[in-house]
Structures are given as C-alpha cells and as structure tokens.
C-alpha positions as CSV (number, residue, x, y, z in Angstrom):
1,X,86.8,161.4,241.0
2,X,88.8,164.0,242.0
3,X,91.9,165.0,240.4
4,X,94.0,163.7,243.1
5,X,92.4,160.2,243.1
6,X,93.1,160.4,239.1
7,X,96.6,160.8,239.2
8,X,97.0,158.5,241.8
9,X,94.9,156.1,239.7
10,X,97.1,156.7,235.8
11,X,99.9,155.9,238.3
12,X,99.0,152.6,239.4
13,X,97.4,151.8,236.1
14,X,100.5,152.2,233.6
15,X,104.2,151.6,233.1
16,X,105.0,154.9,232.0
17,X,105.2,158.5,234.0
18,X,102.7,159.7,235.1
19,X,103.4,163.3,236.8
20,X,102.3,166.4,238.2
21,X,105.2,168.4,239.7
22,X,104.7,172.3,239.4
23,X,107.7,172.8,237.3
24,X,106.2,170.2,234.7
25,X,102.9,171.3,234.3
26,X,104.4,174.4,233.6
27,X,106.8,172.9,230.9
28,X,103.9,171.5,228.8
29,X,101.5,174.5,229.2
30,X,103.3,176.3,226.4
31,X,104.2,175.3,223.1
32,X,105.9,177.8,220.6
33,X,102.7,179.5,220.4
34,X,101.8,182.8,222.6
35,X,98.7,180.3,224.8
36,X,99.3,179.3,227.9
37,X,97.5,176.6,229.8
38,X,97.9,174.5,232.9
39,X,97.3,170.7,232.4
40,X,96.6,168.8,235.4
41,X,98.3,166.1,234.4
42,X,101.0,164.6,232.2
43,X,101.4,161.0,231.0
44,X,104.2,159.6,229.3
45,X,103.3,155.7,228.1
46,X,106.0,153.5,227.8
47,X,104.4,151.5,225.1
48,X,101.1,151.6,223.1
49,X,98.9,149.6,225.7
50,X,100.0,152.5,228.0
51,X,98.5,154.6,225.3
52,X,95.0,152.4,225.3
53,X,94.6,152.5,228.3
54,X,94.8,156.2,229.3
55,X,92.4,156.6,226.7
56,X,90.1,154.0,228.0
57,X,90.6,155.8,231.6
58,X,89.6,159.0,230.7
59,X,86.3,157.9,228.2
60,X,85.3,156.2,231.8
61,X,86.3,159.1,233.8
62,X,85.1,161.8,231.7
63,X,88.0,163.7,231.4
64,X,89.9,164.7,228.0
65,X,93.6,164.1,226.7
66,X,95.1,165.8,224.1
67,X,98.3,164.5,223.1
68,X,101.5,166.2,222.0
69,X,104.5,166.2,219.9
70,X,107.4,167.8,220.2
71,X,105.9,171.5,221.3
72,X,107.0,173.2,217.9
73,X,103.1,173.7,217.1
74,X,102.2,178.0,216.6
75,X,98.2,178.0,217.4
76,X,97.7,175.7,220.5
77,X,96.8,172.8,219.2
78,X,98.4,170.4,222.1
79,X,97.6,172.3,225.2
80,X,94.9,171.2,227.4
81,X,93.8,171.7,231.1
82,X,93.6,167.8,231.6
83,X,95.9,165.4,230.4
84,X,98.4,165.6,228.4
85,X,99.8,162.4,226.7
86,X,103.6,162.6,226.3
87,X,104.1,159.9,223.3
88,X,108.1,160.8,223.0
89,X,108.6,157.1,224.1
90,X,107.5,156.1,220.4
91,X,110.2,156.4,218.5
92,X,110.8,153.3,216.8
93,X,112.4,153.7,212.7
94,X,112.3,150.7,210.3
95,X,113.5,151.9,206.6
96,X,112.4,149.7,204.4
97,X,113.2,150.4,200.4
98,X,110.7,153.3,199.3
99,X,109.1,153.0,203.3
100,X,109.8,154.0,206.7
101,X,108.1,152.4,209.5
102,X,108.0,155.2,212.4
103,X,106.7,155.7,215.7
104,X,104.5,159.3,216.4
105,X,107.3,160.3,218.6
106,X,109.9,160.0,216.0
107,X,111.8,163.3,215.4
108,X,112.2,164.4,212.1
109,X,115.9,165.3,212.8
110,X,116.7,161.9,213.6
111,X,115.0,160.3,210.8
112,X,116.3,162.2,208.1
113,X,120.0,161.5,209.5
114,X,119.0,158.3,209.2
115,X,116.9,158.4,205.6
116,X,120.4,160.1,204.4
117,X,122.6,157.5,205.4
118,X,120.4,155.2,202.7
119,X,120.0,158.2,200.0
120,X,116.3,159.1,201.2
121,X,114.6,161.6,202.3
122,X,110.4,162.2,203.8
123,X,109.3,165.1,201.7
124,X,107.6,167.3,204.3
125,X,110.1,169.7,205.3
126,X,108.9,172.5,207.5
127,X,111.5,175.4,209.0
128,X,111.5,173.8,212.1
129,X,111.8,170.6,210.5
130,X,114.8,169.4,212.6
131,X,113.0,169.6,215.9
132,X,109.1,168.4,214.8
133,X,107.7,165.2,216.2
134,X,106.4,162.8,213.3
135,X,103.3,163.1,215.2
136,X,102.6,166.7,215.4
137,X,103.6,166.7,211.2
138,X,100.6,164.3,210.2
139,X,98.5,166.0,213.2
140,X,98.7,169.6,211.8
141,X,98.9,167.9,208.2
142,X,102.9,170.2,207.8
143,X,104.3,170.7,204.6
144,X,107.5,173.0,204.6
145,X,109.3,174.3,201.4
146,X,109.2,171.5,198.7
147,X,105.6,170.5,199.0
148,X,105.2,172.5,195.8
149,X,106.8,169.5,193.8
150,X,106.1,166.6,196.8
151,X,103.4,167.7,198.5
152,X,102.0,168.2,201.9
153,X,102.5,165.1,205.0
154,X,98.8,163.9,203.4
155,X,100.4,162.9,200.4
156,X,103.4,161.4,201.8
157,X,101.5,158.7,204.4
158,X,100.5,154.9,203.3
159,X,99.0,153.9,206.4
160,X,98.3,155.4,210.0
161,X,98.0,153.0,213.5
162,X,95.8,155.2,216.2
163,X,93.3,154.6,219.1
164,X,90.3,156.1,218.7
165,X,87.9,157.9,221.4
166,X,86.8,154.1,222.5
167,X,90.1,152.8,223.1
168,X,90.1,150.8,219.8
169,X,93.4,150.6,218.3
170,X,92.9,150.6,214.4
171,X,95.1,150.5,211.4
172,X,94.0,152.8,208.1
173,X,93.5,151.4,205.4
174,X,93.5,148.4,206.6
175,X,90.4,147.7,208.8
176,X,88.0,147.8,205.9
177,X,85.2,148.3,208.6
178,X,86.3,151.2,210.3
179,X,86.9,152.5,206.3
180,X,83.9,152.0,205.0
181,X,82.3,153.9,207.8
182,X,84.7,157.0,207.1
183,X,83.5,156.5,203.3
184,X,80.2,157.0,204.2
185,X,81.5,160.1,206.3
186,X,83.4,161.3,203.0
187,X,80.3,161.1,200.6
188,X,77.9,163.5,202.4
189,X,80.7,166.4,202.1
190,X,80.0,168.9,200.0
191,X,83.0,169.3,198.1
192,X,82.5,172.8,196.2
193,X,82.9,173.9,199.8
194,X,86.3,173.1,200.5
195,X,89.2,175.6,198.8
196,X,90.7,174.8,195.8
197,X,94.1,175.0,197.2
198,X,97.6,172.9,196.8
199,X,97.7,173.0,200.8
200,X,94.9,172.8,203.5
201,X,95.1,172.0,207.3
202,X,91.9,173.5,208.1
203,X,88.8,171.0,209.6
204,X,89.0,167.3,208.3
205,X,90.0,166.6,204.9
206,X,87.2,164.1,204.0
207,X,87.4,165.5,201.0
208,X,90.6,163.3,200.0
209,X,88.7,160.1,201.1
210,X,87.1,158.6,197.6
211,X,87.8,154.8,198.5
212,X,88.8,153.0,201.3
213,X,92.9,153.3,200.2
214,X,92.2,157.0,201.4
215,X,90.8,156.5,204.4
216,X,93.9,157.0,206.7
217,X,93.8,161.0,205.3
218,X,91.3,162.2,207.0
219,X,93.8,161.8,210.5
220,X,95.6,163.8,208.5
221,X,95.6,167.6,210.0
222,X,92.7,166.4,212.8
223,X,95.1,167.7,215.5
224,X,94.5,164.3,217.3
225,X,90.8,165.2,218.0
226,X,89.7,161.4,215.9
227,X,92.6,159.8,217.5
228,X,95.4,159.3,219.4
229,X,97.5,158.1,216.0
230,X,100.5,155.5,217.5
231,X,102.4,154.7,213.9
232,X,102.4,155.2,210.3
233,X,103.9,154.1,207.4
234,X,105.7,156.9,205.5
235,X,106.5,157.4,201.8
236,X,110.4,158.3,201.4
237,X,111.6,160.1,197.5
238,X,115.6,159.4,196.6
239,X,117.7,162.2,197.3
240,X,118.0,164.1,194.4
241,X,121.9,164.2,192.9
242,X,121.9,167.9,192.6
243,X,119.9,171.0,192.7
244,X,120.3,174.3,191.6
245,X,119.1,177.4,193.5
246,X,118.2,180.8,192.1
247,X,117.9,183.7,194.5
248,X,116.0,187.0,192.9
249,X,115.2,190.9,193.8
250,X,112.2,192.5,193.6
251,X,110.9,195.8,194.4
252,X,107.7,194.4,195.1
253,X,105.8,191.8,195.8
254,X,102.8,191.6,193.1
255,X,105.4,191.5,191.0
256,X,107.1,188.9,192.5
257,X,103.4,186.6,192.5
258,X,103.1,187.2,188.5
259,X,106.6,185.8,188.1
260,X,105.3,183.0,190.3
261,X,103.2,181.7,187.7
262,X,105.3,181.5,185.1
263,X,108.2,179.6,187.2
264,X,105.4,177.4,188.4
265,X,104.9,175.7,184.3
266,X,109.1,174.6,184.7
267,X,108.2,172.3,187.6
268,X,110.8,173.3,190.6
269,X,110.8,171.9,194.0
270,X,110.3,175.0,195.7
271,X,109.7,178.8,195.4
272,X,109.6,180.4,198.6
273,X,109.2,184.8,199.3
274,X,111.0,186.4,202.0
275,X,110.1,190.7,202.6
276,X,111.7,193.4,203.5
277,X,112.0,193.4,206.8
278,X,113.3,189.0,206.4
279,X,115.9,190.1,203.6
280,X,117.8,192.7,206.0
281,X,119.1,190.2,208.4
282,X,120.7,188.2,204.9
283,X,124.3,189.0,204.9
284,X,124.2,190.2,201.5
285,X,124.2,193.8,199.9
286,X,121.0,193.9,197.7
287,X,119.9,197.3,196.1
288,X,118.4,200.1,198.0
289,X,114.8,199.4,196.5
290,X,114.5,196.0,196.9
291,X,111.3,195.1,198.6
292,X,111.1,191.2,198.6
293,X,113.2,187.9,197.1
294,X,112.0,184.8,195.7
295,X,114.1,181.6,196.0
296,X,113.8,179.3,193.3
297,X,114.9,175.4,193.5
298,X,115.0,172.9,190.8
299,X,116.5,169.2,191.8
300,X,115.8,168.0,187.6
301,X,116.3,169.6,184.4
302,X,119.0,171.2,185.6
303,X,120.8,172.0,182.7
304,X,117.6,173.3,181.0
305,X,116.4,175.4,184.1
306,X,120.1,177.0,183.9
307,X,119.9,178.0,180.9
308,X,115.8,179.8,180.5
309,X,115.2,180.7,184.0
310,X,116.6,184.3,183.6
311,X,114.1,184.9,180.5
312,X,111.5,183.8,182.9
313,X,111.7,186.6,185.7
314,X,111.1,190.4,185.8
315,X,113.2,190.4,189.2
316,X,116.5,190.4,188.9
317,X,118.5,187.5,189.9
318,X,121.3,188.0,192.3
319,X,122.2,184.5,193.4
320,X,122.7,180.9,190.7
321,X,123.5,178.5,193.1
322,X,124.8,174.9,192.3
323,X,127.5,174.0,195.3
324,X,125.5,172.5,198.0
325,X,127.6,174.0,201.0
326,X,125.9,177.4,199.4
327,X,122.6,176.3,198.9
328,X,122.2,175.2,202.1
329,X,123.5,178.3,203.8
330,X,120.8,180.1,201.7
331,X,118.1,178.2,202.4
332,X,119.1,178.8,206.5
333,X,118.6,182.2,205.7
334,X,114.7,181.2,204.3
335,X,114.3,179.0,207.0
336,X,115.0,181.8,209.8
337,X,112.3,184.1,208.6
338,X,110.4,183.1,211.6
339,X,113.4,183.7,214.1
340,X,113.6,186.8,212.2
341,X,110.1,188.5,212.2
342,X,110.2,187.7,215.9
343,X,113.5,188.9,216.6
344,X,111.9,192.3,215.1
345,X,109.4,192.5,217.2
346,X,109.8,193.1,221.1
347,X,108.2,190.4,223.6
348,X,105.6,192.7,225.0
349,X,104.6,193.6,221.2
350,X,103.9,190.2,220.1
351,X,100.5,188.8,219.2
352,X,98.8,185.2,218.8
353,X,99.8,183.5,215.3
354,X,96.2,184.3,214.2
355,X,96.3,185.1,210.5
356,X,99.7,183.8,210.0
357,X,98.7,180.6,207.5
358,X,96.5,181.6,204.8
359,X,96.8,180.0,201.6
360,X,95.0,181.3,198.1
361,X,94.9,179.9,194.9
362,X,98.6,180.8,192.9
363,X,96.8,183.3,190.5
364,X,95.1,184.8,193.6
365,X,98.9,186.0,195.0
366,X,99.4,189.1,193.7
367,X,95.6,190.2,195.2
368,X,96.4,188.6,198.4
369,X,99.4,191.0,199.0
370,X,97.7,193.9,197.8
371,X,94.6,192.8,200.7
372,X,97.7,192.5,202.7
373,X,98.6,195.9,202.2
374,X,94.9,197.3,202.8
375,X,94.8,195.4,206.3
376,X,97.6,197.5,207.3
377,X,96.1,200.5,206.2
378,X,92.8,199.9,207.3
379,X,93.6,199.0,211.0
380,X,97.2,201.0,211.1
381,X,99.2,197.7,211.5
382,X,102.7,196.7,210.4
383,X,103.3,193.7,209.3
384,X,106.0,190.9,208.1
385,X,105.4,188.3,205.4
386,X,107.1,185.4,203.9
387,X,106.0,182.1,202.9
388,X,105.7,179.4,200.1
389,X,105.0,181.3,197.5
390,X,104.4,178.7,195.0
391,X,101.6,177.4,196.9
392,X,99.9,180.6,197.8
393,X,101.0,180.1,201.5
394,X,102.1,183.6,203.1
395,X,102.8,183.7,207.0
396,X,102.0,186.9,207.7
397,X,103.0,188.8,211.5
398,X,101.8,191.7,213.0
399,X,104.6,193.9,214.3
400,X,103.1,196.9,215.3
401,X,102.4,196.5,219.2
402,X,100.3,194.3,221.3
403,X,96.6,194.3,220.4
404,X,93.8,194.3,222.3
405,X,91.7,190.7,221.8
406,X,88.4,192.2,220.4
407,X,91.0,193.9,217.9
408,X,92.7,191.0,216.9
409,X,89.0,189.3,216.3
410,X,88.1,192.2,214.2
411,X,91.0,191.8,212.2
412,X,90.8,187.9,212.0
413,X,87.4,188.2,210.8
414,X,88.4,190.9,208.0
415,X,91.1,189.2,206.8
416,X,89.7,185.5,206.8
417,X,86.5,187.0,204.8
418,X,88.8,188.3,202.0
419,X,90.4,185.2,201.8
420,X,87.0,182.8,201.9
421,X,85.8,185.3,198.9
422,X,89.5,184.7,196.8
423,X,88.6,180.9,197.8
424,X,91.4,180.5,200.3
425,X,92.0,178.5,203.2
426,X,92.6,179.8,206.9
427,X,95.4,177.3,207.0
428,X,97.6,175.6,205.0
429,X,99.9,174.1,206.8
430,X,99.6,174.9,210.6
431,X,96.4,173.9,211.6
432,X,93.5,175.6,213.5
433,X,94.1,174.6,217.0
434,X,93.1,177.7,219.9
435,X,94.1,180.6,217.4
436,X,91.6,179.5,214.2
437,X,89.1,176.7,215.5
438,X,86.8,179.4,215.4
439,X,86.7,179.9,211.9
440,X,86.2,176.7,211.1
441,X,82.2,176.7,210.5
442,X,82.3,179.9,208.2
443,X,85.1,178.1,206.0
444,X,82.9,174.7,205.1
445,X,79.4,176.3,205.6
446,X,77.0,174.9,208.0
447,X,76.2,170.9,206.5
448,X,80.2,170.2,206.0
449,X,80.4,171.5,209.7
450,X,77.7,168.9,210.7
451,X,79.3,166.3,209.5
452,X,82.2,166.9,211.0
453,X,80.7,166.6,214.3
454,X,78.9,163.4,213.6
455,X,82.2,162.5,212.2
456,X,84.2,163.0,215.3
457,X,81.5,161.9,217.5
458,X,81.8,158.4,215.6
459,X,85.4,158.0,216.3
460,X,84.8,160.5,219.7
461,X,81.7,159.6,221.2
462,X,82.6,161.0,225.0
463,X,84.7,163.8,223.2
464,X,87.4,163.2,225.3
465,X,90.1,163.6,222.5
466,X,91.5,167.4,222.8
467,X,88.4,168.6,222.6
468,X,87.5,172.4,221.4
469,X,90.0,172.0,218.8
470,X,88.9,172.4,215.3
471,X,85.0,171.6,215.9
472,X,83.0,173.0,218.7
473,X,81.2,170.3,219.6
474,X,78.4,172.1,222.3
475,X,77.5,174.5,218.6
C-alpha cells in the first residue's frame, strides 16, 4: 500500500487525528536528543480502541509504529521514519489511597499537583520530570535523585495495560496465560550477565520477573518495543513532613565518591553529584579549589542525621538547609545541571548523548571518575559530569567540539568496555534508543540476547513496534 493510501485509510479508521502536514512531521522528527528522523504519519488516538486499530492496521500493512511520550528522551527512542503514535489524549487520573490509575499520556507535573493536594507523591523524579509523560517514564524506566531510597519506575508500578504487536489488549500481572509465557522466557535468562547495579535501563528486564506477579516489570524500560502502554497502576508514598539538605564541597571527585559509601549507610533519600563546570553556574561563592559538590538529602531521622553528618564527610559542609523554599532553590541548581552543561557547549560543538548514562556499583564510583579522567586524556576531550552519585550513575557529556562519528564510536567502545569490566550498565535511567542499542548484545552476552530476540518476536511477531531499538532483529 502506498503512503498516501495508508494515510487516508488510517484517517478513515480511527476517531483521533491522523496528520501529515510538513510542519507537524518536522515537529515529531526530533526529541531531546541530537537525532532527527522524519516520520511519514502522526497518529493521535482519541481512545484506547484507536490504539488497537492503529496497531492492527500497522501489522496488516507491514509498517512500523513507534509510540511517543512528551519528547523529553535523550537517546532518540521515540523517533521513526514511519508512524508516530502520540498518546497525549490518554490522560485520565484516578487516585485511590496508596495507588493512582493513570493513562500513559498523563504529564508528571500535572500528576504531581494532584497528588500533592492529597499529601502523596510518585517517587521517580527525573530532573525534567514536570514535563515527562508517564508512558515515557515507564518506557525508559525513569529514575531521578530520590531513586536511592524509593527506587526507579520499575520499583513503583503495580500493573500495566498495553497493546501487543498483534493488537491484543493485555493487563499484567492480571493475565496469567500471558504471564506464564513471560516467566518461561525469564527462566532462560542468565542472570549472572546482568549488572549488579541499583539502576538499569538497558535491554529487557527479564531478571526482575521471578513470578507471574512481576511479569509487568519487563515492559518497564522496553521503549515501546514489546507493547504500547495504555495505562498503569502507580504506587504512591506519603510526602515526608520534613527534609534536610546538606551541600558539601570537595577538591576531587574521588574524595566525594569515597564519602558516598559512608553516607549511603545512613539511609539518605538522595546523594547527588555535580562537577566544577556545573557548580560555577550556582549563585554561591565556593572555595577556589572546589572541584565538585555533593547534595545529600534526608527525609527521615532528621535530628540524628543533623547531629552526625559532619563526622561522615571529608569535604567541607557549605550548606545545611531545613526550610522548604531554600531546599527547593538548591535542588533547582542540581536539576538544571543538564541545561548548564548544554549552555557551556556551542551548538555546533554539541555531540549525541552516547556515553551519558553509565552506572556502576557504588564501590566502583571512585574508579569510574579515574576512568573518565583517562578518557579525556586518551581522546583529548573535555567532559562535564553530574548525576546520581548514590546509585553510581554519572551523566557524562563531551564538551570538546563536534566529534566525527567514527571517533564517537571509538570513544563509546572504549568507555563502555571499562563500564562492563566494573560490572556496570551502559544506561541507568535513559534507555538504549538510537544511541546505545548497538551495545546491548555486548552487555548481556549472546545467549541473553537471543532470549531477548525470541521474547520480542513472541509479543511482536511482525516486528512493527519501534524496530531497531534495544535489539536488532536482523542479527
């Protein structure tokens, strides 16, 4: 079927919008990554039935379909040259006790406001969180600063309803027949090849499926390649009555990393890191030899930690904040780290986010900082670093001019090989997308990769759901 006929057929098939104006296609050709792929059609379903019809149509006509959230992804996971599916209209919210039933198109900032009025919060809090769609957060297994205490998205979802590649609407873990099939795939996984880290958004998380009750977890971080998520049941927490934030300055990242191990034993809600190029944007006069900062937050045992924290650290404590407005002001400095890093690089010198999300076991964090230093010397590049130090998750950006694709590939291979040797993952919270899918096989090994491929084929036999992301079905 020709593309003009496909467009007209889809327009007659569903209640929602089917768009192909040049400006619309250009808008959907980019996200927050440095990639661009112009789609042929944009479909904005009005109902869940529209989604099912669109998937069945795509399967029948052998054209791929890629679901898109709010376009805040950093690795090109929602870009395609065929059909983009924008689920912004599936945005219902129903809050009940310690759970919320939400549509995939719900924007987290809107959800946060509704939850706050009830004294609740949904724990994953990426720095761009107010603008993220819940579906996108599920697709990437989003995390954030408080993952240290509350876990990533995968730890805070009870149920998922999705449409698979056959157009079947399925709810997990409710559907035991599908659940049993998924558990069989999970048993074939060699768990020893999964990284022993507290955050991981690479590949398929079959390692988290130990029973039918956990089968929904494999869809978290799957980037729309296994099914198109319609809605989810989210776990909620009570908003803490008090918070305490410490800001500590250090002369070296390695010293900060060593302190992180001691600090983590006191059960903080967050341990965050920013380097010198980032802290230079903060409206505060640090010491001249200050090289980096740790942000350490507690939301329980406040009095005890207020008294003992100073004895834990080798760096200099520069701020102890207990007033909510002051705490929010300083967290904004941390949350703007991505913006600060991009501001420091001229547009023509910016590079794709290839190596920006590696995560290692916390005891290897000091070694990771040494490797980043070696990376700069080896390839003659400068970098900006910030991230979730308590999880061993450091975001790394190249700031030394636009690199050629072959050079970027060399940098990525060298860096990821070091990450693998430390038992880490190439992606802690941002997913694989266009940027890192080529490295998934290396992380998990041939046997696990083949299980991934068979699992993908079981749920998406015609390979129409976001093909080319996470696994390459041709390999």
